[in-house]
N, CA and C atoms as an extended XYZ file, in Angstrom:
459
Properties=species:S:1:pos:R:3:atomname:S:1:resname:S:1:resid:I:1 pbc="F F F"
N       172.866      139.539      116.052 N   MET     1
C       173.414      138.294      116.537 CA  MET     1
C       172.696      137.135      115.837 C   MET     1
N       173.478      136.223      115.315 N   ILE     2
C       172.925      135.054      114.633 CA  ILE     2
C       172.481      134.022      115.673 C   ILE     2
N       171.300      133.485      115.472 N   ARG     3
C       170.782      132.415      116.326 CA  ARG     3
C       170.977      131.092      115.585 C   ARG     3
N       171.087      130.017      116.332 N   LEU     4
C       171.265      128.710      115.697 CA  LEU     4
C       170.112      128.373      114.760 C   LEU     4
N       168.899      128.795      115.111 N   ARG     5
C       167.743      128.525      114.252 CA  ARG     5
C       167.928      129.178      112.878 C   ARG     5
N       168.602      130.329      112.841 N   ASP     6
C       168.859      131.001      111.565 CA  ASP     6
C       169.873      130.231      110.722 C   ASP     6
N       170.865      129.667      111.386 N   ALA     7
C       171.928      128.956      110.681 CA  ALA     7
C       171.529      127.546      110.287 C   ALA     7
N       170.581      126.953      111.034 N   LEU     8
C       170.196      125.561      110.822 CA  LEU     8
C       168.690      125.449      110.589 C   LEU     8
N       168.235      125.702      109.361 N   PRO     9
C       166.805      125.558      109.081 CA  PRO     9
C       166.393      124.085      109.107 C   PRO     9
N       165.121      123.807      109.363 N   PRO    10
C       164.655      122.410      109.430 CA  PRO    10
C       165.019      121.576      108.202 C   PRO    10
N       165.057      122.184      107.030 N   GLY    11
C       165.405      121.443      105.816 CA  GLY    11
C       166.848      120.967      105.785 C   GLY    11
N       167.677      121.496      106.681 N   ASN    12
C       169.084      121.096      106.758 CA  ASN    12
C       169.315      120.064      107.862 C   ASN    12
N       168.236      119.517      108.390 N   ILE    13
C       168.334      118.492      109.431 CA  ILE    13
C       167.829      117.180      108.830 C   ILE    13
N       168.727      116.224      108.710 N   LEU    14
C       168.408      114.943      108.086 CA  LEU    14
C       168.434      113.865      109.163 C   LEU    14
N       167.299      113.229      109.365 N   LEU    15
C       167.177      112.205      110.393 CA  LEU    15
C       167.174      110.815      109.765 C   LEU    15
N       167.804      109.883      110.448 N   ASN    16
C       167.844      108.481      110.032 CA  ASN    16
C       168.493      108.283      108.665 C   ASN    16
N       169.623      108.975      108.457 N   LEU    17
C       170.370      108.794      107.214 CA  LEU    17
C       170.880      107.363      107.126 C   LEU    17
N       170.665      106.757      106.000 N   ASP    18
C       171.122      105.389      105.768 CA  ASP    18
C       172.389      105.464      104.916 C   ASP    18
N       173.552      105.368      105.567 N   VAL    19
C       174.845      105.459      104.880 CA  VAL    19
C       175.738      104.319      105.345 C   VAL    19
N       176.745      104.029      104.543 N   GLU    20
C       177.687      102.950      104.868 CA  GLU    20
C       178.979      103.472      105.489 C   GLU    20
N       179.368      104.710      105.131 N   THR    21
C       180.657      105.226      105.589 CA  THR    21
C       180.516      106.657      106.089 C   THR    21
N       181.506      107.073      106.835 N   TYR    22
C       181.573      108.446      107.322 CA  TYR    22
C       181.660      109.420      106.136 C   TYR    22
N       182.487      109.101      105.147 N   ALA    23
C       182.630      109.968      103.974 CA  ALA    23
C       181.299      110.136      103.248 C   ALA    23
N       180.546      109.052      103.109 N   GLU    24
C       179.236      109.128      102.462 CA  GLU    24
C       178.290      110.009      103.277 C   GLU    24
N       178.352      109.908      104.593 N   ALA    25
C       177.508      110.731      105.452 CA  ALA    25
C       177.815      112.212      105.263 C   ALA    25
N       179.082      112.563      105.206 N   VAL    26
C       179.475      113.964      105.009 CA  VAL    26
C       178.977      114.459      103.654 C   VAL    26
N       179.132      113.656      102.623 N   GLN    27
C       178.655      114.050      101.290 CA  GLN    27
C       177.144      114.273      101.283 C   GLN    27
N       176.399      113.362      101.890 N   ARG    28
C       174.932      113.486      101.918 CA  ARG    28
C       174.499      114.712      102.716 C   ARG    28
N       175.219      115.005      103.793 N   LEU    29
C       174.870      116.168      104.616 CA  LEU    29
C       175.218      117.490      103.942 C   LEU    29
N       176.155      117.476      103.033 N   ALA    30
C       176.503      118.698      102.302 CA  ALA    30
C       175.439      119.056      101.262 C   ALA    30
N       174.677      118.078      100.797 N   GLU    31
C       173.693      118.293       99.724 CA  GLU    31
C       172.673      119.405      100.003 C   GLU    31
N       172.060      119.493      101.194 N   PRO    32
C       171.081      120.571      101.406 CA  PRO    32
C       171.668      121.973      101.237 C   PRO    32
N       172.981      122.090      101.374 N   LEU    33
C       173.619      123.403      101.231 CA  LEU    33
C       173.756      123.819       99.766 C   LEU    33
N       173.552      122.881       98.864 N   ARG    34
C       173.682      123.169       97.425 CA  ARG    34
C       172.756      124.306       96.993 C   ARG    34
N       171.543      124.345       97.526 N   SER    35
C       170.570      125.369       97.120 CA  SER    35
C       170.421      126.488       98.159 C   SER    35
N       171.273      126.515       99.156 N   ASP    36
C       171.192      127.533      100.204 CA  ASP    36
C       171.723      128.862       99.650 C   ASP    36
N       170.928      129.926       99.697 N   PRO    37
C       171.379      131.208       99.135 CA  PRO    37
C       172.561      131.819       99.886 C   PRO    37
N       172.871      131.321      101.070 N   ARG    38
C       174.019      131.825      101.826 CA  ARG    38
C       175.333      131.212      101.355 C   ARG    38
N       175.232      130.233      100.461 N   VAL    39
C       176.419      129.556       99.929 CA  VAL    39
C       176.727      130.150       98.563 C   VAL    39
N       177.905      130.757       98.429 N   SER    40
C       178.275      131.374       97.154 CA  SER    40
C       178.921      130.366       96.205 C   SER    40
N       179.556      129.328       96.742 N   SER    41
C       180.152      128.288       95.905 CA  SER    41
C       179.988      126.939       96.611 C   SER    41
N       178.942      126.210       96.204 N   TRP    42
C       178.695      124.921       96.832 CA  TRP    42
C       179.845      123.942       96.581 C   TRP    42
N       180.397      123.938       95.376 N   GLN    43
C       181.485      123.018       95.065 CA  GLN    43
C       182.678      123.270       95.986 C   GLN    43
N       183.008      124.527       96.195 N   GLU    44
C       184.140      124.876       97.069 CA  GLU    44
C       183.843      124.471       98.519 C   GLU    44
N       182.626      124.738       98.970 N   LEU    45
C       182.248      124.382      100.332 CA  LEU    45
C       182.259      122.873      100.526 C   LEU    45
N       181.641      122.137       99.616 N   ALA    46
C       181.590      120.675       99.720 CA  ALA    46
C       183.000      120.086       99.707 C   ALA    46
N       183.869      120.616       98.858 N   ALA    47
C       185.253      120.128       98.806 CA  ALA    47
C       185.986      120.412      100.117 C   ALA    47
N       185.772      121.581      100.684 N   ALA    48
C       186.433      121.934      101.947 CA  ALA    48
C       185.938      121.056      103.094 C   ALA    48
N       184.631      120.814      103.148 N   LEU    49
C       184.082      119.954      104.199 CA  LEU    49
C       184.579      118.517      104.052 C   LEU    49
N       184.614      118.022      102.823 N   THR    50
C       185.091      116.666      102.574 CA  THR    50
C       186.563      116.531      102.960 C   THR    50
N       187.374      117.520      102.579 N   ALA    51
C       188.802      117.486      102.923 CA  ALA    51
C       189.000      117.530      104.432 C   ALA    51
N       188.248      118.383      105.097 N   LYS    52
C       188.354      118.494      106.565 CA  LYS    52
C       187.952      117.174      107.221 C   LYS    52
N       186.909      116.536      106.732 N   ALA    53
C       186.443      115.272      107.305 CA  ALA    53
C       187.435      114.135      107.061 C   ALA    53
N       188.241      114.227      106.010 N   GLN    54
C       189.212      113.179      105.710 CA  GLN    54
C       190.461      113.281      106.578 C   GLN    54
N       190.698      114.465      107.143 N   GLY    55
C       191.858      114.647      108.001 CA  GLY    55
C       191.548      114.245      109.424 C   GLY    55
N       192.478      114.492      110.319 N   PRO    56
C       192.219      114.191      111.732 CA  PRO    56
C       191.034      115.017      112.233 C   PRO    56
N       190.056      114.341      112.755 N   THR    57
C       188.841      114.997      113.225 CA  THR    57
C       188.695      114.741      114.714 C   THR    57
N       188.347      115.776      115.438 N   ALA    58
C       188.111      115.622      116.874 CA  ALA    58
C       186.663      115.194      117.071 C   ALA    58
N       186.478      113.941      117.403 N   HIS    59
C       185.147      113.453      117.677 CA  HIS    59
C       184.824      113.714      119.139 C   HIS    59
N       183.618      114.126      119.399 N   LEU    60
C       183.185      114.410      120.753 CA  LEU    60
C       182.578      113.147      121.350 C   LEU    60
N       182.154      113.227      122.581 N   LYS    61
C       181.496      112.086      123.230 CA  LYS    61
C       180.143      111.814      122.571 C   LYS    61
N       179.551      110.722      122.951 N   TYR    62
C       178.173      110.367      122.611 CA  TYR    62
C       177.944      110.164      121.116 C   TYR    62
N       178.998      109.813      120.353 N   GLY    63
C       178.838      109.537      118.935 CA  GLY    63
C       178.657      110.771      118.072 C   GLY    63
N       179.109      111.911      118.564 N   VAL    64
C       178.928      113.190      117.877 CA  VAL    64
C       180.246      113.648      117.265 C   VAL    64
N       180.171      114.179      116.060 N   THR    65
C       181.336      114.830      115.466 CA  THR    65
C       180.906      116.134      114.815 C   THR    65
N       181.856      117.027      114.750 N   LEU    66
C       181.635      118.374      114.228 CA  LEU    66
C       182.674      118.613      113.142 C   LEU    66
N       182.215      118.926      111.933 N   VAL    67
C       183.113      119.236      110.823 CA  VAL    67
C       182.840      120.682      110.444 C   VAL    67
N       183.809      121.556      110.689 N   HIS    68
C       183.586      122.965      110.381 CA  HIS    68
C       184.760      123.537      109.599 C   HIS    68
N       184.411      124.412      108.663 N   VAL    69
C       185.426      125.072      107.848 CA  VAL    69
C       185.130      126.563      107.798 C   VAL    69
N       186.197      127.336      107.817 N   ARG    70
C       186.095      128.774      107.564 CA  ARG    70
C       186.473      128.963      106.103 C   ARG    70
N       185.593      129.642      105.359 N   THR    71
C       185.759      129.670      103.912 CA  THR    71
C       185.115      130.901      103.287 C   THR    71
N       185.581      131.257      102.125 N   THR    72
C       184.952      132.329      101.345 CA  THR    72
C       183.761      131.792      100.549 C   THR    72
N       183.500      130.496      100.627 N   ALA    73
C       182.410      129.871       99.872 CA  ALA    73
C       181.040      130.125      100.493 C   ALA    73
N       180.993      130.748      101.680 N   VAL    74
C       179.711      131.054      102.310 CA  VAL    74
C       179.642      132.540      102.640 C   VAL    74
N       178.437      133.079      102.554 N   LEU    75
C       178.202      134.487      102.851 CA  LEU    75
C       177.773      134.693      104.300 C   LEU    75
N       177.295      133.625      104.911 N   ASP    76
C       176.809      133.659      106.283 CA  ASP    76
C       177.007      132.265      106.873 C   ASP    76
N       176.859      132.154      108.165 N   PHE    77
C       176.996      130.901      108.902 CA  PHE    77
C       175.956      129.907      108.380 C   PHE    77
N       176.373      128.713      107.950 N   VAL    78
C       175.453      127.671      107.479 CA  VAL    78
C       175.757      126.359      108.188 C   VAL    78
N       174.714      125.574      108.415 N   MET    79
C       174.872      124.300      109.104 CA  MET    79
C       173.935      123.241      108.536 C   MET    79
N       174.362      121.992      108.666 N   THR    80
C       173.484      120.844      108.482 CA  THR    80
C       173.750      119.891      109.651 C   THR    80
N       172.716      119.132      110.003 N   PHE    81
C       172.827      118.161      111.079 CA  PHE    81
C       172.278      116.847      110.573 C   PHE    81
N       172.961      115.766      110.887 N   GLY    82
C       172.475      114.453      110.490 CA  GLY    82
C       172.526      113.454      111.623 C   GLY    82
N       171.467      112.692      111.726 N   ARG    83
C       171.439      111.541      112.631 CA  ARG    83
C       171.451      110.307      111.740 C   ARG    83
N       172.463      109.475      111.921 N   LEU    84
C       172.605      108.286      111.097 CA  LEU    84
C       171.739      107.158      111.649 C   LEU    84
N       171.175      106.383      110.746 N   ARG    85
C       170.355      105.238      111.162 CA  ARG    85
C       171.203      104.276      111.994 C   ARG    85
N       172.406      103.998      111.520 N   GLN    86
C       173.363      103.140      112.228 CA  GLN    86
C       174.687      103.897      112.308 C   GLN    86
N       175.376      103.821      113.440 N   PRO    87
C       176.680      104.488      113.535 CA  PRO    87
C       177.655      103.961      112.477 C   PRO    87
N       178.545      104.839      112.036 N   VAL    88
C       179.637      104.459      111.137 CA  VAL    88
C       180.937      104.740      111.881 C   VAL    88
N       181.995      104.078      111.457 N   LEU    89
C       183.286      104.275      112.115 CA  LEU    89
C       184.108      105.320      111.382 C   LEU    89
N       184.764      106.163      112.156 N   ASP    90
C       185.777      107.080      111.646 CA  ASP    90
C       186.876      107.111      112.685 C   ASP    90
N       188.094      106.825      112.257 N   GLN    91
C       189.231      106.756      113.171 CA  GLN    91
C       188.909      105.828      114.349 C   GLN    91
N       188.245      104.719      114.050 N   ALA    92
C       187.854      103.700      115.027 CA  ALA    92
C       186.836      104.202      116.045 C   ALA    92
N       186.234      105.342      115.807 N   GLU    93
C       185.206      105.897      116.692 CA  GLU    93
C       183.834      105.739      116.038 C   GLU    93
N       182.839      105.255      116.770 N   PRO    94
C       181.482      105.180      116.204 CA  PRO    94
C       180.851      106.574      116.175 C   PRO    94
N       180.362      106.944      115.013 N   ILE    95
C       179.753      108.264      114.814 CA  ILE    95
C       178.290      108.066      114.437 C   ILE    95
N       177.389      108.738      115.155 N   GLN    96
C       175.972      108.666      114.823 CA  GLN    96
C       175.379      110.038      114.510 C   GLN    96
N       175.994      111.092      115.000 N   TYR    97
C       175.483      112.456      114.795 CA  TYR    97
C       176.599      113.301      114.195 C   TYR    97
N       176.290      113.964      113.086 N   ILE    98
C       177.292      114.786      112.406 CA  ILE    98
C       176.718      116.176      112.188 C   ILE    98
N       177.519      117.153      112.511 N   LEU    99
C       177.159      118.549      112.295 CA  LEU    99
C       178.190      119.140      111.346 C   LEU    99
N       177.734      119.604      110.170 N   LEU   100
C       178.606      120.284      109.213 CA  LEU   100
C       178.355      121.777      109.323 C   LEU   100
N       179.445      122.554      109.315 N   ILE   101
C       179.320      124.004      109.481 CA  ILE   101
C       180.237      124.709      108.495 C   ILE   101
N       179.693      125.714      107.812 N   GLY   102
C       180.470      126.615      106.980 CA  GLY   102
C       180.426      127.999      107.602 C   GLY   102
N       181.596      128.588      107.807 N   ILE   103
C       181.691      129.886      108.479 CA  ILE   103
C       182.437      130.865      107.578 C   ILE   103
N       181.874      132.054      107.373 N   PRO   104
C       182.628      133.061      106.614 CA  PRO   104
C       183.922      133.416      107.344 C   PRO   104
N       184.967      133.657      106.611 N   ILE   105
C       186.266      133.959      107.207 CA  ILE   105
C       186.208      135.192      108.097 C   ILE   105
N       185.433      136.189      107.727 N   ALA   106
C       185.395      137.443      108.481 CA  ALA   106
C       184.497      137.399      109.714 C   ALA   106
N       183.918      136.276      110.037 N   MET   107
C       182.943      136.208      111.122 CA  MET   107
C       183.594      135.690      112.412 C   MET   107
N       184.484      136.465      113.019 N   ASP   108
C       185.235      136.015      114.184 CA  ASP   108
C       184.409      135.938      115.462 C   ASP   108
N       183.777      137.019      115.875 N   ALA   109
C       183.060      137.049      117.156 CA  ALA   109
C       181.857      136.102      117.147 C   ALA   109
N       181.069      136.151      116.096 N   GLU   110
C       179.902      135.272      116.000 CA  GLU   110
C       180.337      133.811      115.916 C   GLU   110
N       181.413      133.555      115.201 N   TYR   111
C       181.947      132.202      115.090 CA  TYR   111
C       182.282      131.656      116.474 C   TYR   111
N       182.988      132.441      117.268 N   ALA   112
C       183.382      131.999      118.610 CA  ALA   112
C       182.155      131.764      119.495 C   ALA   112
N       181.174      132.640      119.426 N   ARG   113
C       179.971      132.494      120.256 CA  ARG   113
C       179.182      131.253      119.862 C   ARG   113
N       178.939      131.084      118.564 N   LEU   114
C       178.154      129.944      118.104 CA  LEU   114
C       178.881      128.622      118.344 C   LEU   114
N       180.185      128.609      118.169 N   LEU   115
C       180.931      127.394      118.442 CA  LEU   115
C       180.853      127.050      119.933 C   LEU   115
N       180.887      128.054      120.786 N   GLY   116
C       180.730      127.832      122.221 CA  GLY   116
C       179.375      127.237      122.551 C   GLY   116
N       178.332      127.760      121.925 N   VAL   117
C       176.978      127.219      122.141 CA  VAL   117
C       176.918      125.764      121.685 C   VAL   117
N       177.448      125.494      120.500 N   LEU   118
C       177.419      124.128      119.970 CA  LEU   118
C       178.176      123.173      120.885 C   LEU   118
N       179.315      123.594      121.385 N   MET   119
C       180.092      122.728      122.269 CA  MET   119
C       179.336      122.469      123.565 C   MET   119
N       178.617      123.454      124.065 N   ARG   120
C       177.816      123.248      125.281 CA  ARG   120
C       176.762      122.163      125.027 C   ARG   120
N       176.126      122.213      123.872 N   VAL   121
C       175.102      121.212      123.539 CA  VAL   121
C       175.737      119.852      123.295 C   VAL   121
N       176.774      119.812      122.469 N   LEU   122
C       177.336      118.544      122.022 CA  LEU   122
C       178.123      117.806      123.099 C   LEU   122
N       178.420      118.479      124.186 N   ARG   123
C       179.122      117.825      125.299 CA  ARG   123
C       178.189      117.488      126.456 C   ARG   123
N       176.916      117.732      126.280 N   ASP   124
C       175.936      117.474      127.336 CA  ASP   124
C       175.222      116.159      127.033 C   ASP   124
N       175.410      115.179      127.893 N   GLU   125
C       174.851      113.849      127.657 CA  GLU   125
C       173.332      113.868      127.504 C   GLU   125
N       172.647      114.670      128.321 N   ARG   126
C       171.181      114.703      128.257 CA  ARG   126
C       170.697      115.334      126.953 C   ARG   126
N       171.373      116.378      126.519 N   LEU   127
C       170.968      117.014      125.266 CA  LEU   127
C       171.247      116.084      124.077 C   LEU   127
N       172.393      115.425      124.094 N   CYS   128
C       172.706      114.496      122.998 CA  CYS   128
C       171.737      113.321      122.978 C   CYS   128
N       171.308      112.859      124.145 N   ALA   129
C       170.328      111.775      124.191 CA  ALA   129
C       169.016      112.213      123.549 C   ALA   129
N       168.705      113.495      123.657 N   ALA   130
C       167.478      114.020      123.045 CA  ALA   130
C       167.540      113.953      121.514 C   ALA   130
N       168.746      113.981      120.952 N   PHE   131
C       168.876      113.838      119.499 CA  PHE   131
C       168.303      112.492      119.046 C   PHE   131
N       168.525      111.459      119.824 N   GLN   132
C       168.061      110.125      119.450 CA  GLN   132
C       166.538      110.018      119.537 C   GLN   132
N       165.951      110.697      120.500 N   ARG   133
C       164.496      110.624      120.684 CA  ARG   133
C       163.730      111.488      119.687 C   ARG   133
N       164.390      112.451      119.088 N   ALA   134
C       163.709      113.394      118.192 CA  ALA   134
C       163.083      112.670      117.007 C   ALA   134
N       161.848      113.032      116.704 N   GLN   135
C       161.134      112.449      115.572 CA  GLN   135
C       161.067      113.396      114.373 C   GLN   135
N       161.249      114.685      114.638 N   ARG   136
C       161.130      115.699      113.580 CA  ARG   136
C       162.289      116.693      113.680 C   ARG   136
N       162.666      117.335      112.572 N   PRO   137
C       163.741      118.327      112.613 CA  PRO   137
C       163.509      119.433      113.650 C   PRO   137
N       162.261      119.833      113.849 N   GLU   138
C       161.973      120.892      114.817 CA  GLU   138
C       162.369      120.485      116.233 C   GLU   138
N       162.316      119.193      116.529 N   GLU   139
C       162.723      118.716      117.846 CA  GLU   139
C       164.242      118.805      118.011 C   GLU   139
N       164.980      118.585      116.939 N   ILE   140
C       166.436      118.758      116.977 CA  ILE   140
C       166.749      120.228      117.226 C   ILE   140
N       166.053      121.116      116.509 N   LEU   141
C       166.255      122.555      116.726 CA  LEU   141
C       165.979      122.941      118.175 C   LEU   141
N       164.955      122.366      118.767 N   ALA   142
C       164.622      122.674      120.160 CA  ALA   142
C       165.753      122.271      121.099 C   ALA   142
N       166.428      121.162      120.805 N   VAL   143
C       167.567      120.739      121.626 CA  VAL   143
C       168.674      121.789      121.536 C   VAL   143
N       168.997      122.212      120.331 N   PHE   144
C       170.030      123.236      120.157 CA  PHE   144
C       169.623      124.541      120.852 C   PHE   144
N       168.364      124.886      120.761 N   GLU   145
C       167.915      126.129      121.385 CA  GLU   145
C       167.984      126.053      122.912 C   GLU   145
N       167.731      124.874      123.492 N   ARG   146
C       167.909      124.722      124.938 CA  ARG   146
C       169.351      124.992      125.325 C   ARG   146
N       170.274      124.452      124.532 N   GLY   147
C       171.690      124.713      124.780 CA  GLY   147
C       172.055      126.164      124.596 C   GLY   147
N       171.454      126.783      123.570 N   GLU   148
C       171.730      128.199      123.314 CA  GLU   148
C       171.227      129.056      124.465 C   GLU   148
N       170.127      128.641      125.077 N   ALA   149
C       169.580      129.370      126.217 CA  ALA   149
C       170.304      128.997      127.516 C   ALA   149
N       171.190      127.991      127.446 N   GLY   150
C       171.937      127.583      128.615 CA  GLY   150
C       171.168      126.657      129.526 C   GLY   150
N       170.105      126.014      128.990 N   LEU   151
C       169.273      125.130      129.790 CA  LEU   151
C       169.413      123.701      129.303 C   LEU   151
N       170.002      122.852      130.081 N   ALA   152
C       170.060      121.430      129.737 CA  ALA   152
C       168.886      120.741      130.413 C   ALA   152
N       168.156      119.947      129.628 N   SER   153
C       167.038      119.204      130.231 CA  SER   153
C       166.991      117.804      129.716 C   SER   153
């Protein structure tokens, strides 16, 4: 079973990103995946994430959005997380936290479980508030792990 800590290493967590647009934020967040050994084609993955972000996106509460693609460009579940220094607008919604996810096409059961965990975290006001207080990537991971354990604090 894949744990969120496995999919989201500290190096893939970017805090206080200084960007002007939502598109720029997505591009910057895709960069750490360029050297990730779980990514078989970074260009394909980056293009898929960018295309998905340009279409209708379901933004969650608390300034959070999730951009996920199922693709052959990844060998395993990969993620990046970004906290923007200042919110940017997308579809007239202010976005401050962005989670990019690449999922292998054949990963059905794990995909459903991990997406459920992420939704539990991203829809919890207290957990999302902890994203703002976090000073280090490890603190962001701890928030996700609380959600994965089913404990909101």
